[in-house]
C-alpha positions as CSV (number, residue, x, y, z in Angstrom):
1,X,29.0,37.9,110.8
2,X,26.6,40.6,111.7
3,X,27.9,44.0,113.0
4,X,31.5,42.8,112.2
5,X,32.8,46.3,112.5
6,X,32.0,46.3,116.3
7,X,33.7,42.9,116.9
8,X,37.2,42.8,118.2
9,X,39.9,41.8,115.7
10,X,40.7,38.7,117.8
11,X,37.1,37.8,118.0
12,X,36.7,37.9,114.3
13,X,39.7,35.7,113.8
14,X,38.4,33.2,116.3
15,X,35.2,32.9,114.4
16,X,36.7,32.9,111.0
17,X,40.4,32.0,110.8
18,X,40.1,32.5,107.0
19,X,40.2,36.3,107.4
20,X,43.8,36.3,108.7
21,X,45.3,37.1,105.2
22,X,42.9,40.1,104.9
23,X,44.2,41.4,108.3
24,X,47.8,40.8,107.3
25,X,47.2,42.6,104.0
26,X,46.1,45.7,105.8
27,X,48.5,45.5,108.8
28,X,45.6,44.9,111.3
29,X,47.2,43.4,114.4
30,X,44.7,40.7,115.6
31,X,47.0,39.3,118.3
32,X,48.8,41.9,120.4
33,X,46.2,44.6,119.6
34,X,43.4,42.2,119.1
35,X,41.0,43.8,121.6
36,X,40.4,46.7,119.3
37,X,37.2,46.6,117.2
38,X,37.5,46.4,113.4
39,X,36.1,49.9,113.2
40,X,38.6,51.3,115.6
41,X,41.5,49.6,113.9
42,X,40.6,50.7,110.5
43,X,40.0,54.3,111.7
44,X,43.4,54.4,113.3
45,X,45.1,53.2,110.1
46,X,42.9,55.3,107.8
47,X,41.8,52.2,106.0
48,X,38.4,51.9,104.3
49,X,36.2,49.9,106.7
50,X,33.8,49.0,103.8
51,X,36.6,47.5,101.8
52,X,37.9,45.4,104.6
53,X,34.4,44.2,105.4
54,X,33.9,43.2,101.8
55,X,37.2,41.3,101.7
56,X,36.3,39.6,105.0
57,X,33.0,38.4,103.5
58,X,34.8,37.1,100.4
59,X,37.4,35.3,102.4
60,X,34.7,33.7,104.6
61,X,32.5,32.6,101.7
62,X,35.2,31.3,99.4
63,X,37.7,29.7,101.7
64,X,37.9,25.9,102.4
65,X,37.3,24.4,105.8
66,X,40.1,25.2,108.2
67,X,41.8,23.4,111.1
68,X,39.4,24.0,114.0
69,X,41.9,25.5,116.5
70,X,39.1,26.4,118.9
71,X,38.0,22.8,119.1
72,X,41.5,21.4,119.8
73,X,42.5,20.1,123.2
74,X,45.3,21.8,125.1
75,X,47.7,19.0,124.1
76,X,46.7,19.2,120.4
77,X,47.1,23.0,120.4
78,X,50.5,22.9,122.1
79,X,51.8,20.3,119.8
80,X,50.6,22.3,116.8
81,X,52.4,25.4,118.1
82,X,55.6,23.6,118.8
83,X,55.7,21.9,115.4
84,X,54.4,24.7,113.2
85,X,55.6,27.8,114.9
86,X,58.4,27.2,117.4
87,X,60.2,25.1,114.8
88,X,59.7,27.7,112.1
89,X,61.1,30.5,114.3
90,X,64.1,28.5,115.3
91,X,64.9,27.5,111.8
92,X,64.2,30.8,110.1
93,X,65.9,33.3,112.4
94,X,69.5,32.3,111.5
95,X,68.8,32.6,107.8
96,X,67.2,36.0,108.1
97,X,70.1,37.3,110.2
98,X,72.6,35.9,107.7
99,X,70.8,37.7,104.8
100,X,70.4,40.9,106.6
101,X,74.1,40.8,107.6
102,X,75.1,40.4,103.9
103,X,72.9,43.4,102.9
104,X,74.3,45.6,105.6
105,X,77.9,44.6,104.9
106,X,77.7,45.1,101.1
107,X,75.1,47.8,100.8
108,X,74.9,49.5,104.2
109,X,76.1,52.8,102.9
110,X,73.3,52.9,100.3
111,X,70.6,51.6,102.6
112,X,71.5,52.7,106.2
113,X,68.1,51.8,107.5
114,X,68.9,48.1,107.0
115,X,71.4,48.4,109.8
116,X,68.6,49.4,112.1
117,X,66.5,46.5,110.7
118,X,69.3,44.1,111.6
119,X,69.6,45.5,115.1
120,X,65.8,45.2,115.6
121,X,65.7,41.6,114.3
122,X,68.6,40.6,116.6
123,X,66.6,42.0,119.4
124,X,63.6,39.9,118.3
125,X,65.9,36.8,118.3
126,X,67.2,37.7,121.8
127,X,63.6,38.0,123.0
128,X,62.0,34.9,121.3
129,X,64.7,32.3,121.9
130,X,64.5,32.4,125.7
131,X,60.7,33.1,125.5
132,X,60.2,29.8,123.6
133,X,62.4,27.9,126.1
134,X,60.2,29.2,129.0
135,X,57.1,28.1,127.2
136,X,58.6,24.7,126.3
137,X,60.1,24.0,129.7
138,X,57.7,25.7,132.1
139,X,54.4,27.0,130.9
140,X,53.5,24.3,128.3
141,X,54.4,21.4,130.7
142,X,52.2,23.0,133.4
143,X,49.3,23.4,131.1
144,X,49.7,19.7,130.0
145,X,49.9,18.6,133.6
146,X,46.6,20.4,134.6
147,X,44.9,19.2,131.4
148,X,45.9,15.6,132.3
149,X,44.5,15.9,135.8
150,X,41.2,17.2,134.5
151,X,41.0,14.2,132.0
152,X,41.6,11.9,134.9
153,X,39.0,13.8,137.0
154,X,41.6,14.4,139.7
155,X,41.7,17.4,142.0
156,X,43.8,20.4,141.0
157,X,45.7,21.6,144.0
158,X,47.8,24.3,142.3
159,X,47.3,27.9,143.0
160,X,46.1,30.0,140.0
161,X,49.6,31.6,139.8
162,X,51.0,28.2,138.9
163,X,49.9,29.1,135.3
164,X,48.7,32.7,135.4
165,X,52.1,34.2,136.3
166,X,53.7,32.6,133.3
167,X,50.8,33.6,131.0
168,X,51.1,37.2,132.0
169,X,54.8,37.2,131.3
170,X,54.5,35.5,128.0
171,X,51.8,38.0,126.9
172,X,54.1,40.9,127.8
173,X,56.9,39.3,125.8
174,X,54.5,38.7,122.9
175,X,53.7,42.5,122.9
176,X,57.4,43.4,122.9
177,X,58.3,41.1,119.9
178,X,55.2,42.4,118.0
179,X,56.3,46.0,118.6
180,X,59.8,45.2,117.3
181,X,58.3,43.7,114.1
182,X,56.0,46.7,113.7
183,X,59.1,48.9,113.8
184,X,60.7,46.8,111.1
185,X,57.6,47.0,109.0
186,X,57.5,50.7,109.3
187,X,61.2,51.2,108.5
188,X,61.0,49.0,105.4
189,X,57.8,50.6,104.2
190,X,55.8,47.4,104.6
191,X,58.8,45.3,103.4
192,X,59.0,47.2,100.1
193,X,62.3,46.7,98.3
194,X,64.0,49.7,96.6
195,X,63.9,49.4,92.8
196,X,67.7,48.8,92.6
197,X,67.8,46.4,95.5
198,X,69.9,43.2,95.1
199,X,68.4,39.8,95.2
200,X,69.5,39.2,98.8
201,X,67.9,42.4,99.9
202,X,64.6,41.4,98.3
203,X,64.8,37.9,99.7
204,X,65.3,39.1,103.3
205,X,62.4,41.5,103.1
206,X,60.2,38.7,101.9
207,X,61.5,36.5,104.8
208,X,60.8,39.3,107.3
209,X,57.2,39.7,105.9
210,X,56.6,35.9,106.2
211,X,58.2,35.9,109.7
212,X,55.8,38.7,110.9
213,X,52.8,36.8,109.4
214,X,53.9,33.6,111.3
215,X,54.4,35.6,114.5
216,X,50.9,37.0,114.3
217,X,49.4,33.6,113.9
218,X,51.7,32.1,116.6
219,X,50.7,34.8,119.1
220,X,47.1,34.6,118.2
221,X,47.0,30.9,119.0
222,X,48.6,31.4,122.3
223,X,47.0,34.8,123.5
224,X,43.5,34.2,122.2
225,X,43.0,30.4,122.4
226,X,45.6,28.5,124.5
227,X,46.1,30.9,127.3
228,X,42.3,31.5,127.9
229,X,41.9,27.7,127.8
230,X,44.5,27.2,130.4
231,X,43.0,30.0,132.5
232,X,39.6,28.3,132.3
233,X,41.1,25.0,133.4
234,X,42.5,26.7,136.5
235,X,39.2,28.7,137.0
236,X,41.2,31.9,136.7
237,X,39.0,35.0,136.3
């Protein structure tokens, strides 16, 4: 990976999916802010570029072969997203809200910021649940339909907006959910539990951290792989 510092964050991840844990460690957003170069992103966060480059190299050299997302068909990629990410979001949100609610109810006076965290996460829930329904019932079926026509060598008579309008909306909603998670990360000091925090408090912070990691990977697969693939199928420029 020559001149990696001048590559975009999303471009680096597309080439070497193994570096995702490195980016997560340093809070480098490769999905919603993936157009920034590694150099720019590190400078903005006052992170050592040389340290990040070294860890990227180690991750690339030592990691095992990964699932080739960039080689998947649209159908394979959609199925993966539904099984691994949509299911995760739907099953995890209720548990996190339950744990946050317990912390706020029992220790809200000691940790008033957790009330804000709960409000933000409920906002994420209210954003992601209808968002996923729109993907599952509108955008993904349309992408599958176009992909099927291409496989059968049939003419595509849909206007570009048939897919592009939904893609644009989904990308905006991705940005909003990502910003809400960023606020939670900031409020919780990178999901760091107070020394005297109870077990539930510590558990929900770990759950939130894992949720953000999953969200980044989820959005990356859509914004940087599936959506460009769909746009290419429709010859959208």
